[in-house]
C-alpha positions as protocol buffer text, in pm:
chain_id: "A"
residue {
  index: 1
  type: UNK
  ca { x: -6860 y: 8508 z: 4323 }
}
residue {
  index: 2
  type: UNK
  ca { x: -6732 y: 8213 z: 4565 }
}
residue {
  index: 3
  type: UNK
  ca { x: -7034 y: 7930 z: 4623 }
}
residue {
  index: 4
  type: UNK
  ca { x: -6990 y: 7653 z: 4842 }
}
residue {
  index: 5
  type: UNK
  ca { x: -7088 y: 7266 z: 4767 }
}
residue {
  index: 6
  type: UNK
  ca { x: -7170 y: 7037 z: 5085 }
}
residue {
  index: 7
  type: UNK
  ca { x: -7246 y: 6719 z: 4991 }
}
residue {
  index: 8
  type: UNK
  ca { x: -7137 y: 6723 z: 4547 }
}
residue {
  index: 9
  type: UNK
  ca { x: -7346 y: 6425 z: 4439 }
}
residue {
  index: 10
  type: UNK
  ca { x: -7597 y: 6381 z: 4165 }
}
residue {
  index: 11
  type: UNK
  ca { x: -7736 y: 6712 z: 4204 }
}
residue {
  index: 12
  type: UNK
  ca { x: -7458 y: 6967 z: 4355 }
}
residue {
  index: 13
  type: UNK
  ca { x: -7220 y: 6868 z: 4052 }
}
residue {
  index: 14
  type: UNK
  ca { x: -7481 y: 6967 z: 3819 }
}
residue {
  index: 15
  type: UNK
  ca { x: -7540 y: 7315 z: 4018 }
}
residue {
  index: 16
  type: UNK
  ca { x: -7129 y: 7280 z: 4028 }
}
residue {
  index: 17
  type: UNK
  ca { x: -7101 y: 7258 z: 3708 }
}
residue {
  index: 18
  type: UNK
  ca { x: -7323 y: 7512 z: 3573 }
}
residue {
  index: 19
  type: UNK
  ca { x: -7165 y: 7781 z: 3862 }
}
residue {
  index: 20
  type: UNK
  ca { x: -6888 y: 7713 z: 3668 }
}
residue {
  index: 21
  type: UNK
  ca { x: -6994 y: 7804 z: 3368 }
}
residue {
  index: 22
  type: UNK
  ca { x: -7153 y: 8145 z: 3487 }
}
residue {
  index: 23
  type: UNK
  ca { x: -6794 y: 8229 z: 3586 }
}
residue {
  index: 24
  type: UNK
  ca { x: -6832 y: 8201 z: 3967 }
}
residue {
  index: 25
  type: UNK
  ca { x: -6539 y: 8003 z: 4206 }
}
residue {
  index: 26
  type: UNK
  ca { x: -6687 y: 7695 z: 4319 }
}
residue {
  index: 27
  type: UNK
  ca { x: -6515 y: 7447 z: 4612 }
}
residue {
  index: 28
  type: UNK
  ca { x: -6699 y: 7182 z: 4759 }
}
residue {
  index: 29
  type: UNK
  ca { x: -6665 y: 6962 z: 5115 }
}
residue {
  index: 30
  type: UNK
  ca { x: -6550 y: 6574 z: 5054 }
}
residue {
  index: 31
  type: UNK
  ca { x: -6398 y: 6326 z: 5304 }
}
residue {
  index: 32
  type: UNK
  ca { x: -6273 y: 6182 z: 5017 }
}
residue {
  index: 33
  type: UNK
  ca { x: -5948 y: 6198 z: 4861 }
}
residue {
  index: 34
  type: UNK
  ca { x: -6042 y: 6055 z: 4543 }
}
residue {
  index: 35
  type: UNK
  ca { x: -6369 y: 6289 z: 4484 }
}
residue {
  index: 36
  type: UNK
  ca { x: -6095 y: 6563 z: 4564 }
}
residue {
  index: 37
  type: UNK
  ca { x: -5891 y: 6461 z: 4246 }
}
residue {
  index: 38
  type: UNK
  ca { x: -6206 y: 6401 z: 4062 }
}
residue {
  index: 39
  type: UNK
  ca { x: -6369 y: 6774 z: 4188 }
}
residue {
  index: 40
  type: UNK
  ca { x: -6020 y: 6918 z: 4051 }
}
residue {
  index: 41
  type: UNK
  ca { x: -6010 y: 6763 z: 3773 }
}
residue {
  index: 42
  type: UNK
  ca { x: -6365 y: 6932 z: 3686 }
}
residue {
  index: 43
  type: UNK
  ca { x: -6246 y: 7356 z: 3796 }
}
residue {
  index: 44
  type: UNK
  ca { x: -6407 y: 7245 z: 4183 }
}
residue {
  index: 45
  type: UNK
  ca { x: -6190 y: 7341 z: 4488 }
}
residue {
  index: 46
  type: UNK
  ca { x: -6196 y: 7052 z: 4735 }
}
residue {
  index: 47
  type: UNK
  ca { x: -6248 y: 7082 z: 5034 }
}
residue {
  index: 48
  type: UNK
  ca { x: -6097 y: 6774 z: 5287 }
}
residue {
  index: 49
  type: UNK
  ca { x: -6367 y: 6692 z: 5619 }
}
residue {
  index: 50
  type: UNK
  ca { x: -6663 y: 6559 z: 5728 }
}
residue {
  index: 51
  type: UNK
  ca { x: -6945 y: 6667 z: 5870 }
}
residue {
  index: 52
  type: UNK
  ca { x: -6988 y: 6415 z: 6146 }
}
residue {
  index: 53
  type: UNK
  ca { x: -6620 y: 6526 z: 6271 }
}
residue {
  index: 54
  type: UNK
  ca { x: -6634 y: 6899 z: 6349 }
}
residue {
  index: 55
  type: UNK
  ca { x: -6280 y: 7011 z: 6370 }
}
residue {
  index: 56
  type: UNK
  ca { x: -6222 y: 6919 z: 6035 }
}
residue {
  index: 57
  type: UNK
  ca { x: -6488 y: 7195 z: 5908 }
}
residue {
  index: 58
  type: UNK
  ca { x: -6291 y: 7491 z: 5995 }
}
residue {
  index: 59
  type: UNK
  ca { x: -6122 y: 7536 z: 5708 }
}
residue {
  index: 60
  type: UNK
  ca { x: -6473 y: 7544 z: 5502 }
}
residue {
  index: 61
  type: UNK
  ca { x: -6410 y: 7900 z: 5296 }
}
residue {
  index: 62
  type: UNK
  ca { x: -6582 y: 8201 z: 5328 }
}
residue {
  index: 63
  type: UNK
  ca { x: -6930 y: 8211 z: 5019 }
}
residue {
  index: 64
  type: UNK
  ca { x: -7149 y: 8402 z: 4884 }
}
residue {
  index: 65
  type: UNK
  ca { x: -7396 y: 8100 z: 4889 }
}
residue {
  index: 66
  type: UNK
  ca { x: -7387 y: 7742 z: 5007 }
}
residue {
  index: 67
  type: UNK
  ca { x: -7553 y: 7462 z: 4923 }
}
residue {
  index: 68
  type: UNK
  ca { x: -7627 y: 7199 z: 5160 }
}
residue {
  index: 69
  type: UNK
  ca { x: -7696 y: 6853 z: 4923 }
}
residue {
  index: 70
  type: UNK
  ca { x: -7613 y: 6605 z: 5165 }
}
residue {
  index: 71
  type: UNK
  ca { x: -7744 y: 6209 z: 5077 }
}
residue {
  index: 72
  type: UNK
  ca { x: -7757 y: 5898 z: 5321 }
}
residue {
  index: 73
  type: UNK
  ca { x: -7469 y: 5671 z: 5223 }
}
residue {
  index: 74
  type: UNK
  ca { x: -7591 y: 5342 z: 5325 }
}
residue {
  index: 75
  type: UNK
  ca { x: -7220 y: 5185 z: 5304 }
}
residue {
  index: 76
  type: UNK
  ca { x: -7103 y: 5452 z: 5618 }
}
residue {
  index: 77
  type: UNK
  ca { x: -7084 y: 5342 z: 5943 }
}
residue {
  index: 78
  type: UNK
  ca { x: -7319 y: 5720 z: 6116 }
}
residue {
  index: 79
  type: UNK
  ca { x: -7653 y: 5666 z: 6220 }
}
residue {
  index: 80
  type: UNK
  ca { x: -7906 y: 5912 z: 5951 }
}
residue {
  index: 81
  type: UNK
  ca { x: -7930 y: 6113 z: 6299 }
}
residue {
  index: 82
  type: UNK
  ca { x: -7554 y: 6149 z: 6302 }
}
residue {
  index: 83
  type: UNK
  ca { x: -7550 y: 6294 z: 5909 }
}
residue {
  index: 84
  type: UNK
  ca { x: -7837 y: 6485 z: 5913 }
}
residue {
  index: 85
  type: UNK
  ca { x: -7895 y: 6600 z: 6215 }
}
residue {
  index: 86
  type: UNK
  ca { x: -7588 y: 6628 z: 6382 }
}
residue {
  index: 87
  type: UNK
  ca { x: -7381 y: 6673 z: 6118 }
}
residue {
  index: 88
  type: UNK
  ca { x: -7598 y: 6998 z: 5972 }
}
residue {
  index: 89
  type: UNK
  ca { x: -7610 y: 7123 z: 6353 }
}
residue {
  index: 90
  type: UNK
  ca { x: -7195 y: 7098 z: 6308 }
}
residue {
  index: 91
  type: UNK
  ca { x: -7223 y: 7260 z: 5953 }
}
residue {
  index: 92
  type: UNK
  ca { x: -7434 y: 7556 z: 6063 }
}
residue {
  index: 93
  type: UNK
  ca { x: -7182 y: 7652 z: 6354 }
}
residue {
  index: 94
  type: UNK
  ca { x: -6932 y: 7736 z: 6020 }
}
residue {
  index: 95
  type: UNK
  ca { x: -7111 y: 7845 z: 5812 }
}
residue {
  index: 96
  type: UNK
  ca { x: -7368 y: 8015 z: 5898 }
}
residue {
  index: 97
  type: UNK
  ca { x: -7125 y: 8321 z: 5986 }
}
residue {
  index: 98
  type: UNK
  ca { x: -6944 y: 8267 z: 5664 }
}
residue {
  index: 99
  type: UNK
  ca { x: -7171 y: 8298 z: 5419 }
}
residue {
  index: 100
  type: UNK
  ca { x: -7493 y: 8531 z: 5319 }
}
residue {
  index: 101
  type: UNK
  ca { x: -7716 y: 8280 z: 5206 }
}
residue {
  index: 102
  type: UNK
  ca { x: -7783 y: 7883 z: 5236 }
}
residue {
  index: 103
  type: UNK
  ca { x: -7997 y: 7640 z: 5037 }
}
residue {
  index: 104
  type: UNK
  ca { x: -8072 y: 7364 z: 5211 }
}
residue {
  index: 105
  type: UNK
  ca { x: -8261 y: 7029 z: 4996 }
}
residue {
  index: 106
  type: UNK
  ca { x: -8459 y: 6850 z: 5232 }
}
residue {
  index: 107
  type: UNK
  ca { x: -8677 y: 6578 z: 5123 }
}
residue {
  index: 108
  type: UNK
  ca { x: -9103 y: 6536 z: 5109 }
}
residue {
  index: 109
  type: UNK
  ca { x: -9079 y: 6252 z: 5336 }
}
residue {
  index: 110
  type: UNK
  ca { x: -9146 y: 6552 z: 5629 }
}
residue {
  index: 111
  type: UNK
  ca { x: -9483 y: 6492 z: 5514 }
}
residue {
  index: 112
  type: UNK
  ca { x: -9700 y: 6239 z: 5671 }
}
residue {
  index: 113
  type: UNK
  ca { x: -9985 y: 6225 z: 5442 }
}
residue {
  index: 114
  type: UNK
  ca { x: -10056 y: 5844 z: 5373 }
}
residue {
  index: 115
  type: UNK
  ca { x: -10429 y: 5851 z: 5225 }
}
residue {
  index: 116
  type: UNK
  ca { x: -10393 y: 6016 z: 4884 }
}
residue {
  index: 117
  type: UNK
  ca { x: -10414 y: 6390 z: 5011 }
}
residue {
  index: 118
  type: UNK
  ca { x: -10262 y: 6719 z: 4853 }
}
residue {
  index: 119
  type: UNK
  ca { x: -10003 y: 6871 z: 5047 }
}
residue {
  index: 120
  type: UNK
  ca { x: -9810 y: 7202 z: 5031 }
}
residue {
  index: 121
  type: UNK
  ca { x: -9603 y: 7459 z: 5222 }
}
residue {
  index: 122
  type: UNK
  ca { x: -9844 y: 7516 z: 5455 }
}
residue {
  index: 123
  type: UNK
  ca { x: -9956 y: 7142 z: 5501 }
}
residue {
  index: 124
  type: UNK
  ca { x: -9902 y: 6994 z: 5874 }
}
residue {
  index: 125
  type: UNK
  ca { x: -9535 y: 6807 z: 5904 }
}
residue {
  index: 126
  type: UNK
  ca { x: -9606 y: 6511 z: 6113 }
}
residue {
  index: 127
  type: UNK
  ca { x: -9383 y: 6210 z: 5947 }
}
residue {
  index: 128
  type: UNK
  ca { x: -9478 y: 5855 z: 6123 }
}
residue {
  index: 129
  type: UNK
  ca { x: -9101 y: 5698 z: 5933 }
}
residue {
  index: 130
  type: UNK
  ca { x: -8790 y: 5780 z: 6116 }
}
residue {
  index: 131
  type: UNK
  ca { x: -8640 y: 5959 z: 5750 }
}
residue {
  index: 132
  type: UNK
  ca { x: -8932 y: 6198 z: 5710 }
}
residue {
  index: 133
  type: UNK
  ca { x: -8882 y: 6229 z: 6122 }
}
residue {
  index: 134
  type: UNK
  ca { x: -8474 y: 6280 z: 6087 }
}
residue {
  index: 135
  type: UNK
  ca { x: -8524 y: 6508 z: 5806 }
}
residue {
  index: 136
  type: UNK
  ca { x: -8821 y: 6762 z: 5947 }
}
residue {
  index: 137
  type: UNK
  ca { x: -8574 y: 6798 z: 6247 }
}
residue {
  index: 138
  type: UNK
  ca { x: -8279 y: 6854 z: 6006 }
}
residue {
  index: 139
  type: UNK
  ca { x: -8527 y: 7112 z: 5911 }
}
residue {
  index: 140
  type: UNK
  ca { x: -8650 y: 7262 z: 6285 }
}
residue {
  index: 141
  type: UNK
  ca { x: -8234 y: 7289 z: 6322 }
}
residue {
  index: 142
  type: UNK
  ca { x: -8266 y: 7580 z: 6070 }
}
residue {
  index: 143
  type: UNK
  ca { x: -8559 y: 7766 z: 6259 }
}
residue {
  index: 144
  type: UNK
  ca { x: -8397 y: 7713 z: 6614 }
}
residue {
  index: 145
  type: UNK
  ca { x: -8082 y: 7902 z: 6460 }
}
residue {
  index: 146
  type: UNK
  ca { x: -8315 y: 8162 z: 6327 }
}
residue {
  index: 147
  type: UNK
  ca { x: -8165 y: 8149 z: 5987 }
}
residue {
  index: 148
  type: UNK
  ca { x: -8520 y: 8098 z: 5823 }
}
residue {
  index: 149
  type: UNK
  ca { x: -8732 y: 8375 z: 5679 }
}
residue {
  index: 150
  type: UNK
  ca { x: -8862 y: 8746 z: 5882 }
}
residue {
  index: 151
  type: UNK
  ca { x: -8676 y: 8590 z: 6256 }
}
residue {
  index: 152
  type: UNK
  ca { x: -8344 y: 8505 z: 6064 }
}
residue {
  index: 153
  type: UNK
  ca { x: -8084 y: 8708 z: 6241 }
}
residue {
  index: 154
  type: UNK
  ca { x: -7893 y: 8996 z: 6091 }
}
residue {
  index: 155
  type: UNK
  ca { x: -7568 y: 8908 z: 6021 }
}
residue {
  index: 156
  type: UNK
  ca { x: -7631 y: 8554 z: 6004 }
}
residue {
  index: 157
  type: UNK
  ca { x: -7724 y: 8362 z: 5650 }
}
residue {
  index: 158
  type: UNK
  ca { x: -8025 y: 8349 z: 5610 }
}
residue {
  index: 159
  type: UNK
  ca { x: -8196 y: 7977 z: 5416 }
}
residue {
  index: 160
  type: UNK
  ca { x: -8432 y: 7845 z: 5191 }
}
residue {
  index: 161
  type: UNK
  ca { x: -8530 y: 7485 z: 5194 }
}
residue {
  index: 162
  type: UNK
  ca { x: -8657 y: 7310 z: 4921 }
}
residue {
  index: 163
  type: UNK
  ca { x: -8812 y: 7005 z: 4999 }
}
residue {
  index: 164
  type: UNK
  ca { x: -8759 y: 6789 z: 4707 }
}
residue {
  index: 165
  type: UNK
  ca { x: -8988 y: 6500 z: 4556 }
}
residue {
  index: 166
  type: UNK
  ca { x: -8828 y: 6182 z: 4435 }
}
residue {
  index: 167
  type: UNK
  ca { x: -8543 y: 6248 z: 4198 }
}
residue {
  index: 168
  type: UNK
  ca { x: -8510 y: 6099 z: 3874 }
}
residue {
  index: 169
  type: UNK
  ca { x: -8261 y: 6167 z: 3567 }
}
residue {
  index: 170
  type: UNK
  ca { x: -8027 y: 6078 z: 3320 }
}
residue {
  index: 171
  type: UNK
  ca { x: -7797 y: 5776 z: 3543 }
}
residue {
  index: 172
  type: UNK
  ca { x: -8064 y: 5761 z: 3801 }
}
residue {
  index: 173
  type: UNK
  ca { x: -8351 y: 5471 z: 3711 }
}
residue {
  index: 174
  type: UNK
  ca { x: -8100 y: 5225 z: 3580 }
}
residue {
  index: 175
  type: UNK
  ca { x: -8208 y: 4948 z: 3868 }
}
residue {
  index: 176
  type: UNK
  ca { x: -8601 y: 5017 z: 3762 }
}
residue {
  index: 177
  type: UNK
  ca { x: -8505 y: 4974 z: 3387 }
}
residue {
  index: 178
  type: UNK
  ca { x: -8298 y: 4679 z: 3453 }
}
residue {
  index: 179
  type: UNK
  ca { x: -8600 y: 4488 z: 3668 }
}
residue {
  index: 180
  type: UNK
  ca { x: -8867 y: 4598 z: 3431 }
}
residue {
  index: 181
  type: UNK
  ca { x: -8634 y: 4494 z: 3107 }
}
residue {
  index: 182
  type: UNK
  ca { x: -8626 y: 4166 z: 3322 }
}
residue {
  index: 183
  type: UNK
  ca { x: -8976 y: 4140 z: 3363 }
}
residue {
  index: 184
  type: UNK
  ca { x: -8935 y: 4139 z: 3760 }
}
residue {
  index: 185
  type: UNK
  ca { x: -9166 y: 4174 z: 4001 }
}
residue {
  index: 186
  type: UNK
  ca { x: -9233 y: 4568 z: 4158 }
}
residue {
  index: 187
  type: UNK
  ca { x: -9272 y: 4590 z: 4540 }
}
residue {
  index: 188
  type: UNK
  ca { x: -9544 y: 4874 z: 4601 }
}
residue {
  index: 189
  type: UNK
  ca { x: -9910 y: 4937 z: 4595 }
}
residue {
  index: 190
  type: UNK
  ca { x: -10027 y: 4994 z: 4215 }
}
residue {
  index: 191
  type: UNK
  ca { x: -10300 y: 5322 z: 4340 }
}
residue {
  index: 192
  type: UNK
  ca { x: -10013 y: 5476 z: 4587 }
}
residue {
  index: 193
  type: UNK
  ca { x: -9895 y: 5819 z: 4432 }
}
residue {
  index: 194
  type: UNK
  ca { x: -9581 y: 5907 z: 4347 }
}
residue {
  index: 195
  type: UNK
  ca { x: -9398 y: 6242 z: 4350 }
}
residue {
  index: 196
  type: UNK
  ca { x: -9107 y: 6324 z: 4105 }
}
residue {
  index: 197
  type: UNK
  ca { x: -8875 y: 6595 z: 3999 }
}
residue {
  index: 198
  type: UNK
  ca { x: -8586 y: 6596 z: 3700 }
}
residue {
  index: 199
  type: UNK
  ca { x: -8302 y: 6640 z: 3806 }
}
residue {
  index: 200
  type: UNK
  ca { x: -8266 y: 6993 z: 3556 }
}
residue {
  index: 201
  type: UNK
  ca { x: -8579 y: 7144 z: 3739 }
}
residue {
  index: 202
  type: UNK
  ca { x: -8396 y: 7113 z: 4071 }
}
residue {
  index: 203
  type: UNK
  ca { x: -8068 y: 7333 z: 3902 }
}
residue {
  index: 204
  type: UNK
  ca { x: -8270 y: 7552 z: 3757 }
}
residue {
  index: 205
  type: UNK
  ca { x: -8472 y: 7589 z: 4092 }
}
residue {
  index: 206
  type: UNK
  ca { x: -8144 y: 7570 z: 4306 }
}
residue {
  index: 207
  type: UNK
  ca { x: -8027 y: 7856 z: 4055 }
}
residue {
  index: 208
  type: UNK
  ca { x: -8325 y: 8063 z: 4065 }
}
residue {
  index: 209
  type: UNK
  ca { x: -8265 y: 8130 z: 4455 }
}
residue {
  index: 210
  type: UNK
  ca { x: -7952 y: 8200 z: 4431 }
}
residue {
  index: 211
  type: UNK
  ca { x: -8048 y: 8528 z: 4272 }
}
residue {
  index: 212
  type: UNK
  ca { x: -8154 y: 8890 z: 4432 }
}
residue {
  index: 213
  type: UNK
  ca { x: -8511 y: 8789 z: 4467 }
}
residue {
  index: 214
  type: UNK
  ca { x: -8695 y: 8773 z: 4827 }
}
residue {
  index: 215
  type: UNK
  ca { x: -8764 y: 8434 z: 4923 }
}
residue {
  index: 216
  type: UNK
  ca { x: -9021 y: 8186 z: 5142 }
}
residue {
  index: 217
  type: UNK
  ca { x: -8886 y: 8030 z: 5392 }
}
residue {
  index: 218
  type: UNK
  ca { x: -8984 y: 7629 z: 5214 }
}
residue {
  index: 219
  type: UNK
  ca { x: -9097 y: 7568 z: 4847 }
}
residue {
  index: 220
  type: UNK
  ca { x: -9176 y: 7227 z: 4764 }
}
residue {
  index: 221
  type: UNK
  ca { x: -9022 y: 7128 z: 4444 }
}
residue {
  index: 222
  type: UNK
  ca { x: -9196 y: 6836 z: 4270 }
}
residue {
  index: 223
  type: UNK
  ca { x: -9325 y: 6877 z: 3948 }
}
residue {
  index: 224
  type: UNK
  ca { x: -9720 y: 6921 z: 3801 }
}
residue {
  index: 225
  type: UNK
  ca { x: -9806 y: 6597 z: 3758 }
}
residue {
  index: 226
  type: UNK
  ca { x: -9825 y: 6325 z: 4029 }
}
residue {
  index: 227
  type: UNK
  ca { x: -9878 y: 5955 z: 3910 }
}
residue {
  index: 228
  type: UNK
  ca { x: -9974 y: 5627 z: 4084 }
}
residue {
  index: 229
  type: UNK
  ca { x: -9682 y: 5416 z: 4084 }
}
residue {
  index: 230
  type: UNK
  ca { x: -9890 y: 5187 z: 3804 }
}
residue {
  index: 231
  type: UNK
  ca { x: -9916 y: 5443 z: 3570 }
}
residue {
  index: 232
  type: UNK
  ca { x: -9499 y: 5546 z: 3646 }
}
residue {
  index: 233
  type: UNK
  ca { x: -9405 y: 5168 z: 3533 }
}
residue {
  index: 234
  type: UNK
  ca { x: -9641 y: 5114 z: 3270 }
}
residue {
  index: 235
  type: UNK
  ca { x: -9495 y: 5444 z: 3132 }
}
residue {
  index: 236
  type: UNK
  ca { x: -9131 y: 5325 z: 3152 }
}
residue {
  index: 237
  type: UNK
  ca { x: -9195 y: 4982 z: 3016 }
}
residue {
  index: 238
  type: UNK
  ca { x: -9326 y: 5151 z: 2706 }
}
residue {
  index: 239
  type: UNK
  ca { x: -9035 y: 5405 z: 2634 }
}
residue {
  index: 240
  type: UNK
  ca { x: -8831 y: 5033 z: 2717 }
}
residue {
  index: 241
  type: UNK
  ca { x: -9065 y: 4908 z: 2452 }
}
residue {
  index: 242
  type: UNK
  ca { x: -9078 y: 4637 z: 2761 }
}
residue {
  index: 243
  type: UNK
  ca { x: -9329 y: 4436 z: 2878 }
}
residue {
  index: 244
  type: UNK
  ca { x: -9601 y: 4543 z: 3064 }
}
residue {
  index: 245
  type: UNK
  ca { x: -9470 y: 4550 z: 3427 }
}
residue {
  index: 246
  type: UNK
  ca { x: -9575 y: 4344 z: 3744 }
}
residue {
  index: 247
  type: UNK
  ca { x: -9562 y: 4493 z: 4077 }
}
residue {
  index: 248
  type: UNK
  ca { x: -9601 y: 4215 z: 4346 }
}
residue {
  index: 249
  type: UNK
  ca { x: -9799 y: 4323 z: 4682 }
}
residue {
  index: 250
  type: UNK
  ca { x: -9848 y: 4153 z: 5001 }
}
residue {
  index: 251
  type: UNK
  ca { x: -9633 y: 3880 z: 5126 }
}
residue {
  index: 252
  type: UNK
  ca { x: -9479 y: 3858 z: 4722 }
}
residue {
  index: 253
  type: UNK
  ca { x: -9361 y: 4224 z: 4788 }
}
residue {
  index: 254
  type: UNK
  ca { x: -9181 y: 4182 z: 5126 }
}
residue {
  index: 255
  type: UNK
  ca { x: -9000 y: 3876 z: 4990 }
}
residue {
  index: 256
  type: UNK
  ca { x: -8892 y: 4036 z: 4664 }
}
residue {
  index: 257
  type: UNK
  ca { x: -8799 y: 4348 z: 4844 }
}
residue {
  index: 258
  type: UNK
  ca { x: -8575 y: 4161 z: 5126 }
}
residue {
  index: 259
  type: UNK
  ca { x: -8363 y: 3963 z: 4864 }
}
residue {
  index: 260
  type: UNK
  ca { x: -8310 y: 4247 z: 4641 }
}
residue {
  index: 261
  type: UNK
  ca { x: -8408 y: 4594 z: 4806 }
}
residue {
  index: 262
  type: UNK
  ca { x: -8467 y: 4639 z: 5175 }
}
residue {
  index: 263
  type: UNK
  ca { x: -8700 y: 4869 z: 5311 }
}
residue {
  index: 264
  type: UNK
  ca { x: -8856 y: 4885 z: 4943 }
}
residue {
  index: 265
  type: UNK
  ca { x: -9197 y: 4768 z: 5024 }
}
residue {
  index: 266
  type: UNK
  ca { x: -9214 y: 4978 z: 5381 }
}
residue {
  index: 267
  type: UNK
  ca { x: -9127 y: 5289 z: 5214 }
}
residue {
  index: 268
  type: UNK
  ca { x: -9346 y: 5175 z: 4851 }
}
residue {
  index: 269
  type: UNK
  ca { x: -9657 y: 5188 z: 5184 }
}
residue {
  index: 270
  type: UNK
  ca { x: -9622 y: 5483 z: 5337 }
}
residue {
  index: 271
  type: UNK
  ca { x: -9574 y: 5663 z: 4981 }
}
residue {
  index: 272
  type: UNK
  ca { x: -9914 y: 5808 z: 4921 }
}
residue {
  index: 273
  type: UNK
  ca { x: -9965 y: 6159 z: 4897 }
}
residue {
  index: 274
  type: UNK
  ca { x: -9988 y: 6422 z: 4624 }
}
residue {
  index: 275
  type: UNK
  ca { x: -9781 y: 6731 z: 4582 }
}
residue {
  index: 276
  type: UNK
  ca { x: -9868 y: 7098 z: 4496 }
}
residue {
  index: 277
  type: UNK
  ca { x: -9610 y: 7312 z: 4338 }
}
residue {
  index: 278
  type: UNK
  ca { x: -9752 y: 7633 z: 4304 }
}
residue {
  index: 279
  type: UNK
  ca { x: -9557 y: 7813 z: 4487 }
}
residue {
  index: 280
  type: UNK
  ca { x: -9249 y: 7690 z: 4310 }
}
residue {
  index: 281
  type: UNK
  ca { x: -9398 y: 7786 z: 4010 }
}
residue {
  index: 282
  type: UNK
  ca { x: -9655 y: 8116 z: 4045 }
}
residue {
  index: 283
  type: UNK
  ca { x: -9451 y: 8263 z: 4340 }
}
residue {
  index: 284
  type: UNK
  ca { x: -9096 y: 8140 z: 4294 }
}
residue {
  index: 285
  type: UNK
  ca { x: -9118 y: 8165 z: 3896 }
}
residue {
  index: 286
  type: UNK
  ca { x: -8960 y: 7815 z: 3805 }
}
residue {
  index: 287
  type: UNK
  ca { x: -9087 y: 7674 z: 3432 }
}
residue {
  index: 288
  type: UNK
  ca { x: -9063 y: 7378 z: 3456 }
}
residue {
  index: 289
  type: UNK
  ca { x: -8869 y: 7186 z: 3137 }
}
residue {
  index: 290
  type: UNK
  ca { x: -9021 y: 6897 z: 3276 }
}
residue {
  index: 291
  type: UNK
  ca { x: -9371 y: 6934 z: 3398 }
}
residue {
  index: 292
  type: UNK
  ca { x: -9434 y: 6564 z: 3407 }
}
residue {
  index: 293
  type: UNK
  ca { x: -9298 y: 6172 z: 3355 }
}
residue {
  index: 294
  type: UNK
  ca { x: -9441 y: 6241 z: 2972 }
}
residue {
  index: 295
  type: UNK
  ca { x: -9176 y: 6505 z: 2881 }
}
residue {
  index: 296
  type: UNK
  ca { x: -8890 y: 6373 z: 3155 }
}
residue {
  index: 297
  type: UNK
  ca { x: -8882 y: 6033 z: 3136 }
}
residue {
  index: 298
  type: UNK
  ca { x: -8784 y: 5964 z: 2752 }
}
residue {
  index: 299
  type: UNK
  ca { x: -8477 y: 6219 z: 2853 }
}
residue {
  index: 300
  type: UNK
  ca { x: -8375 y: 6068 z: 3159 }
}
residue {
  index: 301
  type: UNK
  ca { x: -8346 y: 5726 z: 2931 }
}
residue {
  index: 302
  type: UNK
  ca { x: -8199 y: 5840 z: 2583 }
}
residue {
  index: 303
  type: UNK
  ca { x: -7907 y: 6023 z: 2829 }
}
residue {
  index: 304
  type: UNK
  ca { x: -7855 y: 5733 z: 3101 }
}
């Protein structure tokens, strides 16, 4: 089978590896000649193009499944809306008639709840922050183009939207590991809830969706145990055999975030909800390999 990945980064490359192992042909869109060479070396067919330049997308191949996993490159000149909304619109105009299914990676930032509420696929999506608003605007393109659920038009692709919690896994913890080892204060409310999901469980969810199943339009992809920020950092420090972490709040956190991590305090202040993964487990049938950080963090550290 032919598979296409648009956004072949941290998640996409692992999915590509699994698809290749299963004997599928895999193509991936990239704007970089260097990435194209890396893809070729991995057995992935590179397709040069840029989602914000629709003229370059005409060479996208027909495929059984498209994984759309585009992230935001802060070093690039485009805005979030240009990448997530306009870029997606350009890609959909080409691929919706060239594929059977689109698996779209979204974010739990579409939920605006900030008081520790539980949320699931039926919860209201009223994000107050720009990144959540743009993610929601991108999701709405699928409904507008009638690609979701029972409203999907025959002859077009059928899409499923995966709302991912905070991604962690091998190679994805380096910055925090170094901060904790150095004893640096960490910005954010200690009592605010975090929702996380291990790379391997994202990949198995994607592969589960890429099968002969009757899918819902949305799945919330998070592990089974939300944790407070304090609990998360204390667990990470314990596994690293590092000093207990210090969480800076108020002005101290603001100064720290401005000096080393732009906007981290703003993001941390707005994250305080708990994600319910019941539909993922019971309806989609995903058995999480890492149902909490207590199973997943040690594996991620070991393999970083």
